[in-house]
Every structure is written in structure tokens, then in C-alpha cells.
OpenMM code with the backbone's topology and positions (N, CA, C; nanometers):
from openmm import Vec3, app, unit

residues = "UNK UNK UNK UNK UNK UNK UNK UNK UNK UNK UNK UNK UNK UNK UNK UNK UNK UNK UNK UNK UNK UNK UNK UNK UNK UNK UNK UNK UNK UNK UNK UNK UNK UNK UNK UNK UNK UNK UNK UNK UNK UNK UNK UNK UNK UNK UNK UNK UNK UNK UNK UNK UNK UNK UNK UNK UNK UNK UNK UNK UNK UNK UNK UNK UNK UNK UNK UNK UNK UNK UNK UNK UNK UNK UNK UNK UNK UNK UNK UNK UNK UNK UNK UNK UNK UNK UNK UNK UNK UNK UNK UNK UNK UNK UNK UNK UNK UNK UNK UNK UNK UNK UNK UNK UNK UNK UNK UNK UNK UNK UNK UNK UNK UNK UNK UNK UNK UNK UNK UNK UNK UNK UNK UNK UNK UNK UNK UNK UNK UNK UNK UNK UNK UNK UNK".split()
positions = [
    Vec3(0.0875, -0.1096, 0.0038),
    Vec3(0.0034, -0.0287, -0.0044),
    Vec3(0.0922, 0.1396, -0.0003),
    Vec3(0.0033, 0.2453, -0.0565),
    Vec3(0.0961, 0.3715, -0.0369),
    Vec3(0.0911, 0.4474, 0.0816),
    Vec3(0.1932, 0.5192, 0.1200),
    Vec3(0.1994, 0.5863, 0.2308),
    Vec3(0.0523, 0.6471, 0.3018),
    Vec3(-0.0158, 0.7162, 0.1887),
    Vec3(-0.1166, 0.8029, 0.1916),
    Vec3(-0.2116, 0.6976, 0.2349),
    Vec3(-0.2515, 0.5981, 0.1543),
    Vec3(-0.3286, 0.5072, 0.2068),
    Vec3(-0.3387, 0.4058, 0.3429),
    Vec3(-0.1756, 0.4190, 0.4005),
    Vec3(-0.1468, 0.3499, 0.5198),
    Vec3(-0.2036, 0.4749, 0.6195),
    Vec3(-0.1729, 0.6104, 0.5995),
    Vec3(-0.2367, 0.7006, 0.6906),
    Vec3(-0.3592, 0.7248, 0.6753),
    Vec3(-0.4282, 0.6960, 0.5843),
    Vec3(-0.5642, 0.6964, 0.6038),
    Vec3(-0.6365, 0.5900, 0.6822),
    Vec3(-0.5682, 0.4699, 0.6927),
    Vec3(-0.6218, 0.3823, 0.7917),
    Vec3(-0.5479, 0.4223, 0.9680),
    Vec3(-0.5363, 0.5228, 0.9911),
    Vec3(-0.4928, 0.5579, 1.0961),
    Vec3(-0.3332, 0.5036, 1.1139),
    Vec3(-0.2227, 0.4757, 1.0472),
    Vec3(-0.1090, 0.4682, 1.0585),
    Vec3(-0.1032, 0.3556, 1.1056),
    Vec3(-0.1951, 0.2427, 1.0964),
    Vec3(-0.1779, 0.1452, 1.2125),
    Vec3(-0.1685, 0.0012, 1.0929),
    Vec3(-0.0888, -0.0579, 1.0997),
    Vec3(-0.0818, -0.1830, 1.0090),
    Vec3(-0.2116, -0.2855, 1.0048),
    Vec3(-0.2337, -0.3325, 0.8943),
    Vec3(-0.3650, -0.3990, 0.9059),
    Vec3(-0.3187, -0.5515, 0.9833),
    Vec3(-0.4393, -0.5728, 1.0696),
    Vec3(-0.4129, -0.6939, 1.1342),
    Vec3(-0.3940, -0.8762, 1.0686),
    Vec3(-0.3283, -0.9257, 1.1374),
    Vec3(-0.3083, -1.0939, 1.0823),
    Vec3(-0.2456, -1.0611, 0.9250),
    Vec3(-0.1587, -0.9672, 0.8735),
    Vec3(-0.1061, -0.9690, 0.7535),
    Vec3(0.0235, -0.8995, 0.7658),
    Vec3(0.1056, -0.9376, 0.6579),
    Vec3(0.2239, -0.8581, 0.6284),
    Vec3(0.1878, -0.7209, 0.5452),
    Vec3(0.2531, -0.6297, 0.6086),
    Vec3(0.2017, -0.5067, 0.5472),
    Vec3(0.3258, -0.4160, 0.4909),
    Vec3(0.3233, -0.4022, 0.3649),
    Vec3(0.4425, -0.3301, 0.2751),
    Vec3(0.3967, -0.1787, 0.2657),
    Vec3(0.4546, -0.0880, 0.3258),
    Vec3(0.4113, 0.0261, 0.2857),
    Vec3(0.5391, 0.1088, 0.1975),
    Vec3(0.4649, 0.1748, 0.1074),
    Vec3(0.5425, 0.2301, 0.0049),
    Vec3(0.5642, 0.3809, 0.0007),
    Vec3(0.6594, 0.4210, -0.0169),
    Vec3(0.6802, 0.5771, 0.0236),
    Vec3(0.8178, 0.6195, -0.0278),
    Vec3(0.8407, 0.7409, -0.0835),
    Vec3(0.9665, 0.7935, -0.1234),
    Vec3(1.0432, 0.8590, -0.0174),
    Vec3(0.9686, 0.8689, 0.1015),
    Vec3(1.0344, 0.9341, 0.2313),
    Vec3(1.1444, 0.8212, 0.2785),
    Vec3(1.2346, 0.8562, 0.2974),
    Vec3(1.3763, 0.7657, 0.3175),
    Vec3(1.3461, 0.7586, 0.4824),
    Vec3(1.3453, 0.8219, 0.5721),
    Vec3(1.3379, 0.7981, 0.6829),
    Vec3(1.1815, 0.8009, 0.7722),
    Vec3(1.0702, 0.7566, 0.7048),
    Vec3(0.9556, 0.7349, 0.6964),
    Vec3(0.9245, 0.6180, 0.8274),
    Vec3(0.9948, 0.5406, 0.8045),
    Vec3(0.9833, 0.4026, 0.8956),
    Vec3(1.0223, 0.4379, 1.0465),
    Vec3(1.1667, 0.5174, 1.0197),
    Vec3(1.1962, 0.5513, 1.1559),
    Vec3(1.1095, 0.7098, 1.2432),
    Vec3(1.0522, 0.7846, 1.1382),
    Vec3(0.9431, 0.8749, 1.1871),
    Vec3(0.8383, 0.8112, 1.2446),
    Vec3(0.7687, 0.6738, 1.1924),
    Vec3(0.6440, 0.6336, 1.2381),
    Vec3(0.6690, 0.5183, 1.3660),
    Vec3(0.7677, 0.5124, 1.3706),
    Vec3(0.8209, 0.3800, 1.4679),
    Vec3(0.8001, 0.2764, 1.4080),
    Vec3(0.8143, 0.2520, 1.3085),
    Vec3(0.7919, 0.1057, 1.1955),
    Vec3(0.8889, 0.0205, 1.1970),
    Vec3(1.0308, 0.0500, 1.2394),
    Vec3(1.1422, -0.0139, 1.2141),
    Vec3(1.1238, -0.1703, 1.3112),
    Vec3(1.2041, -0.2620, 1.2325),
    Vec3(1.1985, -0.3920, 1.3115),
    Vec3(1.0583, -0.4302, 1.3516),
    Vec3(0.9657, -0.4259, 1.2778),
    Vec3(0.8467, -0.4782, 1.3176),
    Vec3(0.8370, -0.5866, 1.2273),
    Vec3(0.7810, -0.7169, 1.2349),
    Vec3(0.7900, -0.8611, 1.1550),
    Vec3(0.6524, -0.8276, 1.0753),
    Vec3(0.5612, -0.7578, 1.0953),
    Vec3(0.4380, -0.7250, 0.9890),
    Vec3(0.4228, -0.5967, 0.9273),
    Vec3(0.5446, -0.5319, 0.9401),
    Vec3(0.5527, -0.4027, 0.8418),
    Vec3(0.7059, -0.3736, 0.7863),
    Vec3(0.6920, -0.3434, 0.6744),
    Vec3(0.8242, -0.3437, 0.5819),
    Vec3(0.7669, -0.2105, 0.5176),
    Vec3(0.8720, -0.0853, 0.5001),
    Vec3(0.8671, 0.0069, 0.4555),
    Vec3(0.9559, 0.0090, 0.3284),
    Vec3(0.9069, 0.0096, 0.2180),
    Vec3(0.9873, 0.0170, 0.1160),
    Vec3(0.9823, 0.1479, 0.0233),
    Vec3(1.0747, 0.1843, -0.0695),
    Vec3(1.0707, 0.3003, -0.1396),
    Vec3(0.9948, 0.3255, -0.2931),
    Vec3(0.9971, 0.1911, -0.3454),
    Vec3(0.9463, 0.1861, -0.4586),
    Vec3(0.8531, 0.0655, -0.4857),
    Vec3(0.7760, 0.0453, -0.5902),
    Vec3(0.6812, -0.0696, -0.5982),
    Vec3(0.7453, -0.1934, -0.6499),
    Vec3(0.8788, -0.1896, -0.7517),
    Vec3(0.9287, -0.2972, -0.7640),
    Vec3(1.0188, -0.3530, -0.6409),
    Vec3(1.0603, -0.2734, -0.5241),
    Vec3(1.1355, -0.3254, -0.4179),
    Vec3(1.0140, -0.3718, -0.3511),
    Vec3(0.9234, -0.3230, -0.2767),
    Vec3(0.7999, -0.3978, -0.2454),
    Vec3(0.7315, -0.5182, -0.2736),
    Vec3(0.7230, -0.5381, -0.4345),
    Vec3(0.6578, -0.6472, -0.4876),
    Vec3(0.7741, -0.7659, -0.4641),
    Vec3(0.9164, -0.7510, -0.4854),
    Vec3(0.9960, -0.8492, -0.4794),
    Vec3(1.0203, -0.8905, -0.3419),
    Vec3(1.0291, -0.8222, -0.2225),
    Vec3(1.0804, -0.8294, -0.0970),
    Vec3(0.8905, -0.9161, -0.0524),
    Vec3(0.7848, -0.8492, -0.0862),
    Vec3(0.6523, -0.9251, -0.0586),
    Vec3(0.6660, -1.0602, -0.0967),
    Vec3(0.7197, -1.0921, -0.2501),
    Vec3(0.7275, -1.2056, -0.3122),
    Vec3(0.7949, -1.3091, -0.2204),
    Vec3(0.9124, -1.2675, -0.1724),
    Vec3(1.0044, -1.3651, -0.0801),
    Vec3(0.9323, -1.3619, 0.0471),
    Vec3(0.8618, -1.3129, 0.0924),
    Vec3(0.8200, -1.3273, 0.2455),
    Vec3(0.6846, -1.4304, 0.1961),
    Vec3(0.6267, -1.3930, 0.1099),
    Vec3(0.5124, -1.4847, 0.0875),
    Vec3(0.5612, -1.6035, 0.0271),
    Vec3(0.6549, -1.6541, -0.0191),
    Vec3(0.7212, -1.7713, -0.0538),
    Vec3(0.7493, -1.8705, 0.0704),
    Vec3(0.8019, -1.7406, 0.1591),
    Vec3(0.8397, -1.8281, 0.3027),
    Vec3(0.7296, -1.8559, 0.3873),
    Vec3(0.6216, -1.8026, 0.3764),
    Vec3(0.5240, -1.8038, 0.4475),
    Vec3(0.4110, -1.9101, 0.3842),
    Vec3(0.4263, -1.9627, 0.2819),
    Vec3(0.3723, -2.0128, 0.1758),
    Vec3(0.2241, -1.9764, 0.1427),
    Vec3(0.2390, -1.8386, 0.1036),
    Vec3(0.1284, -1.7461, 0.0448),
    Vec3(0.1221, -1.7550, -0.0944),
    Vec3(0.0060, -1.7868, -0.1356),
    Vec3(-0.0248, -1.7666, -0.2926),
    Vec3(-0.0477, -1.6496, -0.3320),
    Vec3(-0.1006, -1.5547, -0.2661),
    Vec3(-0.1386, -1.3918, -0.2990),
    Vec3(-0.0582, -1.2853, -0.2418),
    Vec3(-0.0398, -1.1868, -0.3163),
    Vec3(0.0046, -1.0502, -0.2689),
    Vec3(-0.1059, -0.9614, -0.3191),
    Vec3(-0.1752, -0.9085, -0.2171),
    Vec3(-0.2618, -0.8474, -0.2405),
    Vec3(-0.2212, -0.6816, -0.2606),
    Vec3(-0.2266, -0.5969, -0.3525),
    Vec3(-0.1972, -0.4419, -0.3712),
    Vec3(-0.3184, -0.3514, -0.3052),
    Vec3(-0.3454, -0.2840, -0.2125),
    Vec3(-0.4487, -0.2088, -0.1769),
    Vec3(-0.4695, -0.0805, -0.1808),
    Vec3(-0.3661, -0.0084, -0.2689),
    Vec3(-0.3910, 0.1328, -0.2812),
    Vec3(-0.2339, 0.2109, -0.2373),
    Vec3(-0.2526, 0.3371, -0.2625),
    Vec3(-0.3680, 0.3969, -0.3526),
    Vec3(-0.3656, 0.4264, -0.4941),
    Vec3(-0.3748, 0.5465, -0.5448),
    Vec3(-0.4007, 0.5515, -0.7233),
    Vec3(-0.2520, 0.5214, -0.7842),
    Vec3(-0.1601, 0.5730, -0.7256),
    Vec3(-0.0395, 0.5530, -0.8179),
    Vec3(0.0077, 0.4036, -0.7920),
    Vec3(-0.0205, 0.3259, -0.6627),
    Vec3(0.0364, 0.2250, -0.6329),
    Vec3(-0.0636, 0.1204, -0.7382),
    Vec3(-0.1875, 0.1174, -0.7434),
    Vec3(-0.2729, 0.0693, -0.8633),
    Vec3(-0.2263, 0.0738, -1.0067),
    Vec3(-0.2053, 0.1643, -1.0143),
    Vec3(-0.1666, 0.2231, -1.1672),
    Vec3(-0.0587, 0.1811, -1.2010),
    Vec3(0.0360, 0.1337, -1.1142),
    Vec3(0.1742, 0.1144, -1.1601),
    Vec3(0.1861, -0.0545, -1.1377),
    Vec3(0.1051, -0.1177, -1.0533),
    Vec3(0.0991, -0.2459, -1.0289),
    Vec3(-0.0015, -0.3182, -1.1282),
    Vec3(-0.0783, -0.2560, -1.2059),
    Vec3(-0.1600, -0.3130, -1.2907),
    Vec3(-0.0779, -0.3931, -1.4267),
    Vec3(0.0632, -0.3797, -1.4544),
    Vec3(0.1451, -0.4640, -1.5215),
    Vec3(0.2150, -0.5919, -1.4779),
    Vec3(0.1544, -0.5970, -1.3208),
    Vec3(0.2123, -0.7070, -1.2749),
    Vec3(0.1029, -0.8071, -1.2508),
    Vec3(-0.0557, -0.7494, -1.2435),
    Vec3(-0.1449, -0.8432, -1.1841),
    Vec3(-0.2084, -0.9181, -1.3192),
    Vec3(-0.2753, -1.0208, -1.2877),
    Vec3(-0.3789, -1.0895, -1.3735),
    Vec3(-0.5059, -1.1346, -1.3100),
    Vec3(-0.5229, -1.0462, -1.2094),
    Vec3(-0.6470, -1.0321, -1.1336),
    Vec3(-0.7179, -0.9002, -1.0597),
    Vec3(-0.8004, -0.8415, -1.0809),
    Vec3(-0.8483, -0.7254, -0.9971),
    Vec3(-0.9775, -0.7618, -0.9109),
    Vec3(-0.9695, -0.7487, -0.7833),
    Vec3(-1.0739, -0.7659, -0.7009),
    Vec3(-1.1061, -0.6321, -0.6550),
    Vec3(-1.2106, -0.5771, -0.7107),
    Vec3(-1.2695, -0.4364, -0.6467),
    Vec3(-1.4008, -0.4751, -0.5701),
    Vec3(-1.3942, -0.3456, -0.4771),
    Vec3(-1.5145, -0.3415, -0.4249),
    Vec3(-1.5573, -0.1950, -0.4651),
    Vec3(-1.6909, -0.1956, -0.5337),
    Vec3(-1.7447, -0.1232, -0.6053),
    Vec3(-1.8703, -0.0428, -0.5119),
    Vec3(-1.8424, 0.0871, -0.4718),
    Vec3(-1.9225, 0.1698, -0.3644),
    Vec3(-2.0344, 0.2654, -0.4450),
    Vec3(-2.1506, 0.2534, -0.4033),
    Vec3(-2.2485, 0.3131, -0.5136),
    Vec3(-2.2607, 0.4524, -0.4174),
    Vec3(-2.1827, 0.5425, -0.4683),
    Vec3(-2.1518, 0.7033, -0.4317),
    Vec3(-2.0637, 0.7628, -0.5138),
    Vec3(-2.1300, 0.9245, -0.5043),
    Vec3(-2.0303, 0.9991, -0.5795),
    Vec3(-1.9322, 1.0885, -0.4940),
    Vec3(-1.8173, 1.0944, -0.4878),
    Vec3(-1.7028, 1.2143, -0.4190),
    Vec3(-1.6999, 1.2867, -0.4687),
    Vec3(-1.7413, 1.4243, -0.4443),
    Vec3(-1.7674, 1.5186, -0.5455),
    Vec3(-1.6155, 1.5913, -0.5443),
    Vec3(-1.5325, 1.6057, -0.4252),
    Vec3(-1.4113, 1.6716, -0.3877),
    Vec3(-1.2825, 1.5585, -0.4010),
    Vec3(-1.3037, 1.4367, -0.4830),
    Vec3(-1.2187, 1.3248, -0.4889),
    Vec3(-1.0985, 1.3631, -0.5528),
    Vec3(-0.9818, 1.3372, -0.5033),
    Vec3(-0.8501, 1.3775, -0.5859),
    Vec3(-0.7718, 1.2483, -0.6440),
    Vec3(-0.8230, 1.1438, -0.5842),
    Vec3(-0.7734, 0.9888, -0.6416),
    Vec3(-0.8531, 0.8978, -0.6888),
    Vec3(-0.8427, 0.8490, -0.8011),
    Vec3(-0.9211, 0.7524, -0.8730),
    Vec3(-0.8465, 0.6315, -0.8942),
    Vec3(-0.9312, 0.5124, -0.9077),
    Vec3(-0.8699, 0.3925, -0.9474),
    Vec3(-0.8217, 0.3889, -1.1171),
    Vec3(-0.7341, 0.3520, -1.1271),
    Vec3(-0.7065, 0.3553, -1.2880),
    Vec3(-0.8254, 0.3227, -1.3628),
    Vec3(-0.8107, 0.3208, -1.5114),
    Vec3(-0.8870, 0.2519, -1.5978),
    Vec3(-0.8630, 0.1159, -1.6228),
    Vec3(-0.9463, 0.0010, -1.6102),
    Vec3(-0.9276, -0.1028, -1.6093),
    Vec3(-0.8783, -0.1474, -1.7664),
    Vec3(-0.7640, -0.2338, -1.7811),
    Vec3(-0.7105, -0.2693, -1.9119),
    Vec3(-0.8078, -0.3532, -1.9964),
    Vec3(-0.7989, -0.2965, -2.1365),
    Vec3(-0.8778, -0.3781, -2.2094),
    Vec3(-0.8716, -0.5395, -2.1930),
    Vec3(-0.7426, -0.6017, -2.1846),
    Vec3(-0.7146, -0.7161, -2.1583),
    Vec3(-0.7982, -0.8040, -2.0441),
    Vec3(-0.8465, -0.7393, -1.9439),
    Vec3(-0.9132, -0.7660, -1.8491),
    Vec3(-1.0661, -0.7689, -1.8616),
    Vec3(-1.1467, -0.9133, -1.7957),
    Vec3(-1.2721, -0.8978, -1.8389),
    Vec3(-1.3504, -0.9226, -1.6983),
    Vec3(-1.4705, -0.8660, -1.6882),
    Vec3(-1.5270, -0.8706, -1.5469),
    Vec3(-1.5834, -1.0393, -1.5465),
    Vec3(-1.5423, -1.1028, -1.4685),
    Vec3(-1.5668, -1.2795, -1.4373),
    Vec3(-1.6699, -1.3003, -1.3513),
    Vec3(-1.6711, -1.2145, -1.2291),
    Vec3(-1.7587, -1.2448, -1.1246),
    Vec3(-1.8114, -1.1157, -1.0697),
    Vec3(-1.9467, -1.1144, -1.0058),
    Vec3(-2.0048, -0.9758, -0.9451),
    Vec3(-2.0938, -1.0184, -0.8567),
    Vec3(-2.1066, -0.9769, -0.7274),
    Vec3(-2.1687, -1.0176, -0.6095),
    Vec3(-2.2962, -0.9521, -0.6154),
    Vec3(-2.3896, -0.9762, -0.5215),
    Vec3(-2.5229, -0.9089, -0.5100),
    Vec3(-2.4666, -0.7618, -0.4639),
    Vec3(-2.5552, -0.6839, -0.4401),
    Vec3(-2.5429, -0.5620, -0.3716),
    Vec3(-2.5352, -0.5407, -0.2319),
    Vec3(-2.4861, -0.5180, -0.1417),
    Vec3(-2.4936, -0.5212, 0.0087),
    Vec3(-2.5159, -0.3753, 0.0579),
    Vec3(-2.5707, -0.3492, 0.1767),
    Vec3(-2.5636, -0.2086, 0.2263),
    Vec3(-2.4955, -0.1897, 0.3509),
    Vec3(-2.3858, -0.1281, 0.3411),
    Vec3(-2.2884, -0.1067, 0.4944),
    Vec3(-2.3908, -0.0566, 0.5944),
    Vec3(-2.3846, -0.0944, 0.6952),
    Vec3(-2.4644, -0.0808, 0.8264),
    Vec3(-2.4558, 0.0692, 0.8804),
    Vec3(-2.3260, 0.0982, 0.8847),
    Vec3(-2.2752, 0.2361, 0.9215),
    Vec3(-2.2797, 0.3332, 0.8541),
    Vec3(-2.2394, 0.3290, 0.6986),
    Vec3(-2.2750, 0.4330, 0.6305),
    Vec3(-2.4302, 0.4670, 0.5522),
    Vec3(-2.4754, 0.3325, 0.5379),
    Vec3(-2.6091, 0.3245, 0.4650),
    Vec3(-2.5537, 0.2978, 0.2914),
    Vec3(-2.4249, 0.3115, 0.2660),
    Vec3(-2.4051, 0.2829, 0.1229),
    Vec3(-2.3902, 0.1629, 0.0923),
    Vec3(-2.4561, 0.1520, -0.0561),
    Vec3(-2.4524, 0.0206, -0.1058),
    Vec3(-2.3384, -0.0374, -0.2081),
    Vec3(-2.2687, -0.1494, -0.1833),
    Vec3(-2.1328, -0.1996, -0.2547),
    Vec3(-2.1856, -0.3306, -0.3157),
    Vec3(-2.0933, -0.3698, -0.3723),
    Vec3(-2.0878, -0.5077, -0.4361),
    Vec3(-1.9291, -0.5500, -0.4658),
    Vec3(-1.9196, -0.6586, -0.4662),
    Vec3(-1.7698, -0.7126, -0.4834),
    Vec3(-1.7936, -0.7696, -0.6684),
    Vec3(-1.6449, -0.6981, -0.7028),
    Vec3(-1.6518, -0.7322, -0.8744),
    Vec3(-1.5024, -0.7889, -0.8945),
    Vec3(-1.4721, -0.9085, -0.9667),
    Vec3(-1.3749, -0.9736, -1.0289),
    Vec3(-1.3346, -0.9636, -1.1580),
    Vec3(-1.2289, -0.9159, -1.1999),
    Vec3(-1.1739, -0.9007, -1.3314),
    Vec3(-1.0654, -0.9776, -1.3508),
    Vec3(-1.0376, -1.0713, -1.4272),
    Vec3(-0.9322, -1.1570, -1.4792),
    Vec3(-0.8867, -1.1220, -1.6020),
    Vec3(-0.7297, -1.1392, -1.6332),
    Vec3(-0.6936, -1.0971, -1.7357),
    Vec3(-0.6938, -1.1857, -1.8609),
    Vec3(-0.7238, -1.1736, -1.9671),
    Vec3(-0.7760, -1.2711, -2.0693),
    Vec3(-0.6312, -1.2978, -2.1379),
    Vec3(-0.5914, -1.4390, -2.1373),
    Vec3(-0.4530, -1.4524, -2.2139),
    Vec3(-0.4965, -1.4820, -2.3562),
    Vec3(-0.3890, -1.4290, -2.4453),
    Vec3(-0.3921, -1.4285, -2.5890),
    Vec3(-0.3818, -1.5659, -2.6592),
] * unit.nanometer
topology = app.Topology()
chain = topology.addChain("A")
for resn in residues:
    res = topology.addResidue(resn, chain)
    for name in ("N", "CA", "C"):
        topology.addAtom(name, app.Element.getBySymbol(name[0]), res)
């Protein structure tokens, strides 16, 4: 995840996961007290984050590395993925300044859940899956 996504979640790592935070701020881990944590790694570009995540995932026998945002991270990760899992929320954010990138033409919608209503916000949402079509 990008630094802004991490900070938008209260600057706390997601539980029961290994978190990789991408930032160009070289002293970010030290500033935020994230050094020497088993479940948090601070990297400075997507390539290094994915390489490190792949090594950790292999050691833990995990099959999937999840990219959770933000906009720049999603856009740059698009060339590495063969599946996109989206939560589509039925709302309009008038003053939004970050957006999910356009889904490439070689991805096809393969699954779509029913709509749900969030108890706290009252917003409707659904889960959708896109898979890359092989030539």
C-alpha cells in the first residue's frame, strides 16, 4: 500500500497480515516507529515492495500478494497482475482527488456479487472480479 493509504487507515498496520508500505520518504519507518516490526516493511518503490513481498509470501507459503492502494500504486501494479478484485461503492465523491485507474482492455469481468448495504454508512456496495484474458 502507498503511504497515504496507510495513513488514511490511522497509520496502523492491518492485522493478521504482513504490510508493505511504499513511500519516497527515506526516513518514514523511523519517523513512524515502524522499524524492526515483523508485520510491517517500508519500501521506497513498487518493484522493491513486490520483490520483498514475493520473498516473504514464498517463505510463509502464501499464494497471493494483495495491492490495496492508492491510485499511483494501483496504476503501477497493473502490469504485474492477472486479477483485479474491486469493491464498488455506489456513491459520488465530489471533491475526490485520487481515482482507480482504467481497467485495461485485456481484463474481463468474471464475477459480480449481489449488492450489500453497509450498516454504518448506509452505502450500497458490491464485489467484482476482473481476470486478465490470455492471448
